[in-house]
N, C-alpha and C positions, 0 to 999 in steps of 0.2 A: 251833541245837542245839549243846550243849557238846561232844558227841562230835566234831563237826567242828572246833571251834576250840581246844579245850583238851586238851593231852596229859595233864594231871593228871586230868581227868574220865575219859579213856579208861583210864588206869591204875587209878584207883580202882574203876571199874565193871567192868573186865576186858572191855570191849566196844569196838567201833569201828563206823564207818559204811561201807557199801559201796554204791556207786551203779551201776546198770545191770544188766540181766538177764544179759548175758554174764559179767560179773565175778562176780555172785552164783553162777552155775552153776559157774564155775571154782573158786570158794572152796568150794562144797559138795563138788566132786570132790576137792579138796585136804584134805578132812576138817574143814573149819570148820563150826561149828554156828551156825545162825541163831536168834536169840531172837525177833526181830520183823521182819516185812516190811511196809513202808509202800507203798501203791500208789495210783496215780491212775486211777480206773476209765475215764476217757475214753480212756486210752492202752492200758492192759493190764487184762484182765478178772480177776475174783476167782478164777475157775476156773484160768486160766493161772498166776496167782500161787500158788495152792494146789498146783499140780503141781510147782512148784519145790521147795517144802519143805512136807511134811505135818505137821511138828512145830512150826514157827514160828507165833507169833500174827500174824494178818493184820489190818492196820488200814487202812481206806480213808481217804484224805486229800483235801483240796480242792486245786485248782490253785494257790491263793494260798499254802497251806502248802508244797506241793511246790516251788514256785519259790524259797521261802526256804531250803529244805534242799538243793536240787540245785545242784551246781557247774557242770554242763555245760549248754550251751544246747540241744544236740541230744542227747536222752536218751530213755529208754524208759519213763518213768513209774513207776519202781520203785527203792526203796532198802531196805537191810536193816541191822539192828543185829545184828552177829555177835560171837561170843565170841572174844577174842584167844587166841593160844597163848603158851606160856611163853618160847620162844626161848632155852632153856638149852642150853649146849654138851653137857651130859650126855644130852640128848634126841635128839641127832643119831644117825641110823642110817647108817653108812658101809659101802661095799662093801669087798672085800678089797684093791682097788687104787684108792683114791679119788683124785679130782681135785677140788680145793676152791679156791674164790676167797675171798680175805680182802681186805676194804677197810678201811683205817684212817681213822676219823673223816670219812667223807664227809658233806658238809653239804647239797648241793643235791638236792632231791627228784628233779629231772629226771635227775641223774647216777645216783642210787640206782635209780631206775626202769629206766634203761638198762642198768645192771649186772645187774639181775635178769632183764631180757629176754634179755640175752646168755647168762646162766647157764642159762636155760630152753632156749634154742636149742641149747646145747651139752650139755644134760642132765647138768650137773655134779652131784656128790654133795651139795654144800652150798655156801651162801654164808654167810660169817661176817663180821659187822660189828664191828670193834674200836673201842672208845671212841665209841659212836654219839653224834652231835651232835643227832639228832632222833629222835622216836618213829617207829618203822617203820610204825605204823598211822595216821600222818598222812594225811589224805585226798589230799594232793598226791602222796605216794609211792604210795598205792593206785592212784591214777589214772594216774600216769606209768608204772607198771609194767605197765599193761594186763592186770592179773590175774596177772602172774608173781610177785607177792608170795605168791600162794597155791600156785603150782606148784613152787616151790623149797623145799628144806629150808633153813631160816634159823636162825641163832643169833647172839647178841651176847655180848660179854664185854670185859674189859680186854685190852690188849695182852699183859700178863704172863700172864693166864689162858689166852689163846689159844695163845701160844707153848708153854706147858706142856702144853696139850691135844694139840698137834701133835707135840711131841717124845715124849710118852708113847706115842703111837701110831706112832712112827717114820715120820712123814710129812715128806718133804723140804720145805724152805722156800725158795722163790725170790722174792726181793724186787726189785721194779722200782724202781731208784734210780739216780741219776747217779754216786754215790760208789763207788769200788772195784768197778766192774761189768764184766761181760763180755757180749758180744752174746747176746741171748736165744736165738737159733737154734742156738747151739753146745751147749746143755744137753740132758740126757736127762730127759724128763718122763713116761717110760713106767712108772715106779715110783710109789708113793704120793706125791702132790705137792700142795702148797699154793702158789698163785700170789698174791702179796701186792702190792697197789697202795695208794698214798697219795693225798693231795690234790694238785691241780695247783699250788697256791700254795706249800705247804711240803714236800711229799713225805712220805716215811716217817720216823718217829722213829728215833733211834739204836738203840733197843732192838731194833727189827726188823732193822736192818742188821747188828747184832752177832749176832743169832740165826740169820741166814740160812745155809742150806747153800751158797748162792751168790747174790750180788747180780747182777742182770741189767739190761740196758739195751736199748732199741729204738733202733738207730742212726737219726739224722735228718740230713737234708742241707740243711734250710732255715736260717733265721736264728734261730728260737726253739728252746729245748731241752726243751720239754714239749708234750704233746698232751692232749686231753680224756681223763679217767681211764677213761671207759667204752670209748673207742676203743682205748686202750692195753691194757686188760684183754681186749678181744675179740681183739686180735692175739696175745697170749700164750696165751689159752685155746684158740684154734683151731690154733695151732702144736702145743700139747700134744695136741689131738685128732687132728691129722694124724699125729703120731708114734705114736699109739695105734691107728692104722688105721681111724679113723672119719671 
């Protein structure tokens, strides 16, 4: 199916594929609309499928067709074609004292999924992806996020657009970078805050470092000077949550 393999097909149709009953349930709870649900009757009944969504078209498929469409070996016999959301910055609904994660140009679906899972665990206001390298509705991201793609408020934009968005709303920008940085735990994240992380290979661009309220660093005592981006983000996020009393 092209929705699995081609970002262009997902963009043109405004739809994407979700695999698994739990993920479909989370997507529905997150306000996603299902167009079609494909089910394998040997594993899941039509009645149970209909109970998930009473508006989606139900299509019974054969085991052979299902095996071609499904990514996972252990699965629940159900897939859905869902309508994607716009992911515009202007659509974000922020609290009065937001805590936001910004990730610039993350490439690996596993890292994006892990960032979304951490954001869900911390109940962040939003996750913003700057200069995205991949379509967020890529099946690998949907799968690696374990449904957290649907539980978070997510937006995308260019670095320039996102910096303007944050500054317009008077949200402090703390950039995780090696250059001109101070230890992350010395800063105050109890006011409106955006924590910004870059890729492990190249870090953040100069534009972010120049725009920062403060550049921050996680002190390390080993031989290397970087760690997995999702681990670094988790450390920063939960320090901010600790300071906020959660």
